C-alpha positions in Angstrom: 32.7 1.9 6.3 32.0 2.7 2.6 30.2 5.9 1.8 26.4 5.6 1.6 23.5 7.7 0.5 21.1 9.5 2.8 17.5 10.3 1.7 15.5 12.6 3.9 11.8 12.7 4.5 10.9 15.0 1.6 12.9 12.9 -0.9 11.3 9.7 0.3 7.8 11.1 0.3 8.1 12.5 -3.2 9.5 9.2 -4.5 6.7 7.1 -3.0 4.0 9.5 -4.1 5.2 9.2 -7.7 5.4 5.4 -7.5 2.3 4.3 -5.6 1.2 1.6 -8.0 4.7 0.1 -8.1 4.9 0.2 -4.3 1.6 -1.7 -4.0 2.7 -4.3 -6.5 6.1 -4.8 -4.8 4.3 -5.4 -1.5 1.9 -7.8 -3.0 4.8 -9.8 -4.4 6.5 -9.6 -1.0 3.4 -11.0 0.8 3.5 -13.9 -1.6 7.2 -14.5 -0.9 6.6 -14.4 2.8 3.8 -16.9 2.6 6.0 -19.3 0.6 9.1 -19.0 2.9 11.1 -16.6 0.6 11.4 -14.0 3.3 13.4 -14.0 6.6 11.6 -11.9 9.1 11.9 -12.4 12.8 9.3 -10.9 15.1 10.0 -7.3 15.8 11.8 -6.2 19.0 9.9 -3.7 21.1 11.1 -1.7 24.0 8.3 -0.1 26.0 8.8 3.5 27.3 5.8 3.2 29.7 6.2 6.5 31.5 6.0 8.4 28.1 3.5 6.0 26.5 6.0 5.3 23.8 8.0 2.5 22.4 11.2 1.7 20.4 10.9 -0.9 17.6 13.6 -2.7 15.6 12.4 -4.5 12.5 14.9 -6.4 10.3 14.0 -8.5 7.2 15.6 -10.0 4.1 14.0 -10.8 0.7 15.9 -13.3 -1.3 13.7 -12.6 -4.4 14.3 -8.9 -4.3 17.9 -9.2 -2.9 16.9 -6.6 -0.3 18.2 -6.5 3.2 17.3 -3.8 5.7 16.3 -3.0 9.2 14.0 -0.2 10.5 14.7 1.4 13.9 11.8 3.6 14.8 10.1 5.2 17.8 6.3 5.5 18.3 5.1 8.2 20.7 1.4 8.6 19.8 0.9 11.5 22.2 3.5 13.7 20.4 2.4 17.1 19.2 4.1 19.4 16.7 6.9 19.7 15.9 7.5 16.0 16.9 5.7 13.4 14.7 4.4 10.3 16.4 6.7 8.1 14.2 10.4 8.9 14.0 13.4 6.8 12.9 15.5 5.5 10.1 15.8 2.6 7.7 19.2 1.1 7.2 19.5 -0.6 3.7 22.4 -3.0 3.1 23.9 -4.6 0.1 22.5 -8.2 0.2 25.7 -9.6 -1.4 28.3 -8.0 1.0 26.4 -6.7 4.0 27.8 -3.2 3.4 25.5 -0.3 4.3 24.4 1.4 1.2 21.7 3.8 2.3 20.1 5.5 5.3 16.6 7.0 4.9 13.9 8.6 6.9 11.6 5.9 8.3 8.4 8.0 8.9 7.5 8.3 5.3 8.4 4.7 4.6 6.1 3.7 7.4 3.3 5.9 6.3 3.2 4.8 2.6 4.1 1.1 3.1 1.2 0.8 5.6 -1.2 2.4 3.2 0.1 0.2 0.4 -0.4 -2.9 2.5 -4.0 -1.8 3.1 -4.4 -1.3 -0.6 -3.3 -4.9 -1.3 -5.8 -6.2 1.3 -8.5 -4.0 -0.2 -7.8 -5.3 -3.6 -8.5 -8.9 -2.5 -11.0 -8.5 0.3 -13.3 -5.5 -0.6 -16.0 -5.3 -3.1 -14.4 -5.2 -6.6 -15.8 -1.7 -7.4 -15.6 0.3 -4.2 -17.3 3.7 -4.3 -17.1 5.1 -0.8 -14.0 5.4 1.4 -14.3 6.4 5.1 -11.2 7.2 7.2 -11.3 7.5 11.0 -8.3 9.6 12.0 -6.5 12.7 10.7 -2.8 12.1 11.2 0.0 10.9 8.9 -1.6 7.4 8.4 -5.0 8.9 7.5 -3.4 11.1 4.9 -1.2 8.4 3.3 -4.2 6.1 3.2 -6.3 8.6 1.4 -3.5 9.3 -1.1 -2.8 5.6 -1.8 -6.4 4.4 -1.8 -7.6 7.1 -4.2 -4.6 6.4 -6.5 -5.5 2.7 -6.6 -9.3 2.5 -6.6 -12.1 4.5 -8.3 -13.7 6.0 -5.2 -16.4 8.5 -5.9 -16.7 9.8 -2.3 -14.1 10.1 0.5 -15.2 10.9 4.1 -13.2 11.6 7.2 -13.8 11.9 10.9 -11.6 12.6 13.9 -12.4 13.4 17.5 -10.4 16.6 17.1 -12.5 18.5 14.5 -9.9 21.1 13.8 -7.3 18.4 12.9 -9.7 16.7 10.6 -10.7 19.9 8.8 -7.0 20.8 8.5 -6.4 17.5 6.7 -9.5 18.1 4.5 -8.0 21.5 3.5 -4.6 20.1 2.9 -5.9 17.4 0.6 -8.2 19.9 -1.2 -5.0 21.9 -2.1 -3.8 18.8 -3.8 -7.0 18.4 -5.8 -8.7 15.8 -3.6 -12.2 16.4 -2.4 -12.8 14.9 1.1 -15.9 15.4 3.2 -15.7 15.9 7.0 -18.4 14.1 9.0 -19.6 15.0 12.4 -19.4 11.5 13.8 -17.6 8.2 13.2 -20.9 6.5 12.6 -21.9 9.1 9.9 -18.5 8.6 8.2 -18.7 4.8 7.9 -22.4 4.4 7.1 -22.7 2.6 3.7 -19.0 2.9 3.1 -17.4 0.2 1.0 -14.0 0.5 2.6 -13.1 1.9 6.0 -9.7 2.8 7.4 -9.2 3.1 11.2 -6.0 5.0 11.7 -6.1 6.4 15.3 -4.2 5.9 18.6 -7.5 5.4 20.5 -7.2 2.9 23.3 -11.0 2.3 23.2 -13.3 1.2 20.4 -14.4 3.9 17.9 -16.0 1.5 15.3 -19.1 -0.3 16.6 -21.2 -3.3 15.4 -24.2 -2.3 13.4 -22.6 0.7 11.7 -21.2 -1.1 8.7 -23.1 -2.4 5.7 -22.7 -6.2 5.0 -19.7 -6.7 2.7 -17.8 -3.6 3.9 -14.1 -4.0 4.3 -12.1 -2.5 7.3 -8.4 -1.8 7.2 -7.5 -1.5 11.0 -4.1 0.1 11.2 -4.2 2.0 14.5 -4.1 1.0 18.1 -0.8 -0.9 17.9 -0.8 -2.2 21.4 -2.1 -5.3 23.2 -4.4 -3.2 25.4 -5.7 -0.8 22.8 -8.5 -1.5 20.3 -10.3 0.6 17.7 -13.0 -2.0 16.8 -15.6 -3.2 19.3 -15.5 -6.8 20.5 -18.9 -7.4 19.0 -17.8 -6.1 15.6 -14.7 -8.2 15.6 -16.8 -11.3 16.2 -19.1 -10.4 13.3 -16.3 -10.0 10.8 -14.1 -12.3 8.9 -10.6 -11.4 10.3 -7.5 -11.3 8.2 -4.1 -10.2 9.5 -0.6 -9.6 8.1 0.9 -12.2 10.5 -1.0 -14.4 12.9 1.9 -14.5 15.3 2.1 -10.7 15.6 -1.6 -10.2 15.8 -2.0 -12.7 18.7 0.7 -11.0 20.7 0.5 -7.3 19.8 -3.0 -6.5 18.5 -5.5 -5.4 21.1 -8.3 -5.7 18.5 -7.5 -9.5 18.3 -6.4 -10.1 21.9 -9.2 -8.3 23.7 -12.0 -9.6 21.5 -10.7 -13.2 21.3 -11.9 -13.2 17.7 -10.7 -16.0 15.4 -8.2 -15.2 12.7 -9.4 -16.6 9.4 -6.2 -16.1 7.4 -3.0 -14.2 6.8 -3.2 -11.9 3.7 -0.4 -14.0 2.1 -2.6 -17.1 2.2 -5.3 -15.2 0.3 -2.8 -14.1 -2.3 -1.6 -17.7 -2.8 -5.2 -19.0 -3.0 -5.0 -21.3 0.0 -7.6 -19.3 1.9 -10.7 -17.6 0.5 -11.3 -13.9 0.0 -14.8 -13.7 1.4 -15.8 -10.4 -0.2 -19.5 -11.0 0.4 -18.9 -10.9 4.2 -17.8 -8.0 6.3 -14.0 -8.3 6.6 -11.3 -6.8 8.7 -7.6 -6.6 7.8 -5.7 -6.0 11.0 -2.4 -4.5 10.1 0.4 -4.2 12.6 3.0 -3.6 9.9 5.8 -6.0 8.9 9.5 -5.5 8.4 9.4 -6.8 4.9 7.1 -3.9 4.0 9.8 -1.5 5.1 12.6 -3.4 3.3 10.8 -3.5 0.0 9.6 0.1 0.2 13.1 1.3 1.1 14.6 -0.8 -1.8 12.1 0.8 -4.2 13.1 4.3 -3.0 16.8 3.5 -3.3 16.4 2.1 -6.9 14.7 5.3 -8.0 16.9 7.7 -6.1 20.4 6.1 -6.1 21.6 8.5 -8.7 20.9 11.4 -6.4 23.5 10.7 -3.7 23.8 13.2 -0.9 
């Protein structure tokens, strides 16, 4: 095997933080390619580790447009506590012309930032065009990456956060304050989302945290947590009140508890909105249910490699 580069978590994180607008643009283009058949992306393979409430996922994809070929192998153990993160794994990036392995990189940071960037694409097309208030439910890695990406891409005047573990939420507030971001901690999920323009649910809760009647009409929700068929962050009533968009309909119908348990209709995939074949119903309350797609990992990893390939290690 030919020598290949390795990029650790810190390198990947710094690169993605410096290039958030480019990452969002790359994913937007990738969603269009997927919708027009320019991406090869089989449904991800999942191995359940039921006795540990965990799972192992394998997610390969290929973009002919970007000439990017990769697979992500990652574990998800949401009950992990420090020093073990809930998401661990690697992305293997290959030369699309020869199939040779060219890079191995940490998958946790790729997952964190590509998920937030996908939410930013959905927010661009589904939320009010001038969002002022962002509310985030959760205080883990996804909560942090979403706040960093969302505030980089949109002119939010207020950012609120809530988590059922107050100490964890306040720790994130202090962490972000050290980076120059002002975030308010709210005492309840309802207080956090009241009158918010954009809401992010990024928890591992198996039961609904976001209820019908809490959101203003026209609010947009990026639902990125509860990645199991029997978990759901949004109440069934709320799901039926919203216009539901997804990354892939096939994945949502088999893996998303928010969709499966509620039985809510899927209005469109986000790629269909980008192509203009389905409406972006900004005036209505909308939900983007994101399970994450392999093409997001592939394009994010390709971006990191292009920026860091001169720094082989």
